[in-house]
Structure formats: structure tokens, C-alpha cells
C-alpha positions in Angstrom: 31.6 -19.0 8.8 31.6 -20.0 4.9 30.1 -17.1 2.9 27.0 -18.7 1.6 26.0 -19.1 5.2 26.6 -15.1 6.1 24.3 -14.6 3.3 22.1 -17.0 3.7 21.6 -15.2 7.4 21.6 -11.9 6.5 18.1 -12.7 3.2 16.2 -14.5 6.5 17.0 -11.0 8.4 16.6 -8.3 5.5 13.6 -10.4 4.7 11.1 -9.5 6.5 12.1 -6.1 6.1 10.3 -5.6 2.9 6.8 -6.3 4.5 6.3 -8.8 1.6 2.6 -9.0 1.7 2.1 -6.0 1.8 4.8 -5.0 -1.2 3.2 -7.6 -3.5 -0.3 -6.1 -3.0 1.4 -2.5 -3.7 3.5 -4.3 -7.0 -0.1 -5.7 -8.0 -2.1 -2.8 -8.0 0.9 -1.0 -10.3 0.5 -4.1 -12.8 -3.3 -3.9 -12.4 -2.6 0.3 -13.6 -0.4 -0.8 -16.7 -2.6 -3.5 -17.9 -5.7 -1.4 -17.3 -4.9 1.0 -20.5 -6.1 -1.5 -23.0 -2.6 -0.1 -25.3 -0.5 -3.2 -27.0 1.5 -4.1 -24.2 5.4 -3.3 -24.6 6.3 -6.3 -22.7 10.1 -5.2 -22.3 9.3 -2.2 -20.9 6.6 -3.9 -19.0 9.2 -6.7 -17.5 11.6 -3.7 -16.8 8.2 -2.0 -14.6 8.2 -4.7 -12.1 11.7 -5.2 -10.6 12.0 -1.5 -10.4 8.6 -0.5 -8.8 9.3 -3.7 -6.6 12.8 -2.2 -6.1 10.8 1.4 -5.2 8.6 -0.3 -2.8 10.9 -2.1 -1.0 13.3 0.2 -0.7 10.3 2.8 1.5 9.5 0.0 3.5 13.0 -0.9 4.6 13.5 3.0 5.2 10.5 3.0 7.3 11.9 0.3 8.8 15.3 2.0 10.0 13.1 5.1 11.0 10.6 3.3 13.0 12.5 0.6 14.9 12.2 2.8 18.5 8.6 2.8 17.5 8.2 -0.7 17.1 10.3 -1.8 19.9 7.4 -0.1 22.1 5.1 -2.2 20.5 3.7 -5.9 21.2 3.3 -6.6 17.3 6.1 -5.3 16.3 9.1 -5.9 18.9 9.9 -8.8 17.3 11.1 -7.6 14.0 14.9 -7.5 12.9 15.2 -3.6 13.2 13.1 -3.4 17.0 15.3 -6.3 17.8 18.2 -5.1 17.6 19.3 -8.4 15.0 20.4 -5.8 12.6 22.0 -2.6 13.0 20.4 0.7 12.1 23.1 1.9 9.9 23.2 -1.2 8.0 19.1 -1.2 7.3 19.8 2.6 6.3 22.3 1.6 3.9 20.1 -1.1 2.1 17.1 1.2 2.2 18.7 3.6 0.2 20.3 1.2 -2.0 17.9 0.0 -2.8 15.8 2.7 -3.5 17.9 4.3 -5.9 18.2 1.7 -7.9 14.3 1.5 -8.1 13.6 4.9 -8.7 16.9 5.2 -10.8 15.8 2.6 -12.8 12.1 3.6 -13.1 13.6 7.2 -14.5 15.3 5.4 -16.5 12.7 3.4 -18.3 10.4 6.5 -18.9 11.0 9.8 -16.9 7.3 10.7 -16.1 6.2 7.0 -14.4 9.8 7.5 -12.5 8.6 10.8 -11.1 5.4 8.7 -9.7 7.4 6.1 -8.6 9.7 8.7 -6.4 6.7 10.9 -5.4 5.4 7.8 -3.9 9.0 7.3 -1.7 8.9 10.7 -0.7 5.8 10.8 0.7 6.2 7.3 2.4 9.3 7.8 4.6 9.7 11.9 4.3 6.1 13.1 4.7 4.4 10.3 6.1 6.8 8.6 8.3 9.6 11.5 9.6 7.4 14.6 9.5 3.5 13.4 10.3 3.3 10.3 11.7 4.7 11.2 15.5 2.7 14.5 15.0 -1.2 14.2 13.9 -3.8 10.8 13.3 -4.2 12.5 10.0 -0.9 11.0 8.2 -2.4 8.6 7.0 -4.0 10.5 4.3 -0.4 11.5 3.3 0.2 7.5 3.7 -2.3 6.8 1.1 -1.1 9.4 -1.3 2.1 7.3 -0.9 0.1 4.0 -1.5 -1.6 5.2 -4.7 1.4 6.0 -6.5 1.8 2.3 -7.4 -1.1 2.2 -9.1 -0.7 5.6 -10.7 2.8 4.7 -12.2 1.7 1.4 -14.1 -1.0 3.7 -15.7 1.4 6.3 -16.5 4.0 4.5 -18.2 1.2 2.5 -20.3 -0.6 5.7 -21.5 2.5 7.9 -20.9 0.4 10.8 -19.7 -1.8 11.4 -16.3 -5.6 10.6 -17.2 -9.1 10.4 -15.6 -8.9 6.8 -15.3 -5.5 6.7 -13.5 -6.5 9.5 -11.5 -9.8 7.5 -9.9 -7.7 4.2 -9.8 -5.0 6.4 -7.8 -8.3 8.1 -5.6 -9.6 4.1 -5.2 -6.3 3.1 -3.6 -6.1 6.4 -1.7 -9.4 5.4 -0.2 -9.4 1.8 0.9 -6.8 2.3 2.6 -8.3 3.9 5.6 -10.6 0.7 5.5 -7.7 -1.4 5.7 -5.6 0.7 8.2 -7.9 2.5 10.6 -9.6 -1.0 11.6 -5.7 -1.8 12.3 -5.6 0.9 14.9 -8.7 -0.1 16.6 -7.7 -3.5 17.1 -3.9 -2.4 18.5 -5.1 0.8 19.5 -3.7 0.6 23.1 -0.5 -0.3 21.1 0.0 2.7 19.4 -0.5 4.3 22.6 2.1 3.1 24.5 4.5 3.9 21.2 3.2 7.7 21.2 1.8 7.5 17.6 -1.3 9.1 17.6 -4.6 7.6 15.7 -7.8 8.3 14.7 -9.6 6.3 17.4 -7.6 7.7 20.3 -8.2 11.0 19.0 -11.5 10.5 17.8 -13.2 8.0 19.2 -13.7 4.4 18.3 -17.2 5.1 16.7 -16.0 8.0 14.4 -13.5 5.7 13.3 -15.8 3.2 12.3 -17.7 6.2 10.5 -14.2 7.1 8.7 -14.0 3.2 7.7 -17.4 3.3 6.2 -17.3 6.2 4.6 -13.7 5.4 3.2 -15.4 2.1 1.8 -18.0 3.8 0.1 -15.5 6.3 -2.0 -13.2 3.1 -2.7 -15.8 1.5 -4.1 -17.5 4.5 -6.1 -13.9 5.4 -7.4 -12.5 1.7 -8.7 -16.2 1.6 -10.3 -16.6 4.6 -12.0 -12.8 3.9 -13.6 -14.0 0.3 -14.1 -17.0 1.6 -16.7 -15.0 4.2 -18.4 -12.0 1.3 -18.7 -14.5 -0.7 -20.6 -14.7 -3.7 -18.4 -17.1 -6.1 -19.7 -20.0 -7.0 -18.3 -19.0 -10.0 -16.6 -15.8 -8.3 -14.7 -17.8 -5.8 -13.9 -20.6 -7.9 -12.2 -18.1 -9.9 -10.2 -16.3 -6.5 -9.0 -19.8 -5.0 -8.5 -20.6 -8.4 -5.9 -17.2 -7.5 -4.3 -17.7 -3.7 -3.9 -21.2 -4.7 -2.0 -19.6 -7.0 0.0 -17.3 -4.3 1.4 -19.7 -1.4 2.1 -21.8 -4.5 4.0 -19.0 -5.5 6.2 -17.5 -1.7 6.5 -21.8 -0.8 7.7 -22.1 -3.3 9.6 -19.0 -2.4 12.2 -21.3 0.5 12.7 -23.8 -1.9 14.7 -21.7 -4.1 15.8 -18.6 -3.3 17.6 -16.7 -6.2 18.1 -13.0 -7.2 17.4 -14.0 -10.2 15.4 -16.1 -8.0 13.1 -13.4 -5.6 13.1 -10.8 -8.1 12.1 -13.2 -9.5 9.8 -12.9 -6.5 7.5 -9.4 -5.9 8.0 -9.1 -9.1 6.3 -11.3 -8.3 3.5 -10.6 -5.6 2.7 -7.0 -6.9 1.4 -9.1 -9.4 -0.5 -11.4 -7.1 -2.1 -8.2 -5.0 -3.0 -6.3 -7.7 -4.7 -9.5 -9.3 -5.9 -9.8 -5.5 -7.9 -6.5 -5.8 -8.9 -6.6 -9.0 -10.3 -9.9 -8.0 -12.1 -8.2 -4.9 -13.9 -5.4 -6.9 -14.9 -7.2 -9.8 -16.4 -9.6 -7.6 -18.9 -6.1 -5.9 -19.7 -5.6 -9.3 -22.0 -9.0 -9.1 -23.2 
């Protein structure tokens, strides 16, 4: 087989390992964090931030796939992944994940040591603390997964500002609190899958209704955090109003799931939670150009 055909086939197998939609959304939060600073943008720095952050996020995702291969093989929604289906070996996935992670974090450290430290923290919390240590032990692992998910937006803000600040912390909290609205709705829908794989989830441990309450509470805290940060950023009246409408819809759907406990309502909230966060990040990014 020609070398270009081999590369093409490998690329097709490796691409799903980075979970492109999830990685893109996390990368967008980093972009929003950087542009939220309202400083004179260093476009060379910004241009290096994007690939370094992308590689670090992608690398951690690949390493998660490597570690969770046995779990994924037991779940209906994940058993066809290249790792769990045996289309790629465990060793090559590990090597790929380590290589991409090292390049991403190393590049980030070369750009700025504090930025690189935050990027590394995201990878460490995601792979070591969340996946390797806690995911198979406690349903509260999602908190630590949330911390890792909050690092990209914090890293972007830190790179632009050169230090930690209240706005960056609030933006990180917004992501941290948003993640349960996303992941808990998913774990409700696939709770039997997780149970069969031996992964403890909030719905299985505390019940579906308690999980819906946590989703509603998380939505309130996420909206409050991003709203407070937006006010401190001096978001324009028009963009702030748009964000308020989007947040109101999120809260409405989150509280509606407490009354309408159906899979359809659960799915609507799951989808909207992603749309909400993507829209919020775009709004913050637009403000950076104003």
C-alpha cells in the first residue's frame, strides 16, 4: 500500500480520538478567555496559543481514550470507537497521546510559563486525577473533570493578562458549573451504559431527580458566574442583553427538567447547554474586537 494511503487510513482512525467537537468547544473557550482581556492583542502570541492549546486538549483526550478503552468496549454508545473496537493498538494510542500532549504543553511553556502551567494543570486534572484516579471510584469525579475543562478559558485569560485575576477565575467557574448541566444530562440518558461498565454516576448514586436538581443548580451558578464576569469585562449593552436571554433560556430548560422528566426534555437541555456555552464564548470573543 502506498505511504500516502497508509497515512490517510491512520488519520481516519486517529481523528475520532480527539473528539473534535468537544476539543473545538474547549479551544473556543481559550480564545474567548484571551480576547476578553481588552488588551492590545499580541497576534503572534495569539496565533501560537491556538495550536498549542489545541494540541494539549487533543493530547489529553487521546490519553483518556487510551485509559478508558476497556470501559468504552462495554458501552453501547462507545464500543465502536477505534480504541475499543481494536482498530488501533493500545500502545500506538498511548504514544500518540503522549507525543501530542508533550508538544502542546511544551509549546505552551515556551510561549509563557504561567500560561503553560495552567495548560499543564488542565491536562493533569483531566488524565491523571479525573480519568485514572477518580472516574471509576466516585460519581464526584465530574467535579475534577470540570476543573480540567475550566483550564482552557483560564489559560487564555492568563496569557493575555500575564497574571490571574477575578474575571479569569469567574470565567473558569462558569465552565466548571456549566459542565454538570452537560455531563449529568448525558449520564441520565446513558445511566444503564455507565452502570454496565462499572462507572459510578450521579443518577445511579443519588437518583435521577437529585441529578436534575444538581443540573438546575449548576445552570444557575454557571449563568451567575458568566454574567458577573461579563459585567466586570464591561460587555456592551447589546451583547450583555443577548447573553442574558441565552442564560434565561438555559435556566428555563434546566428547571423545566424538574417538572417534565422525559428523555426528550433531557436531550433538549443537553443540546442547548452546548449551544449556550458556544454562543457565550462567541459573544466574549466579539467583545474583544470592540
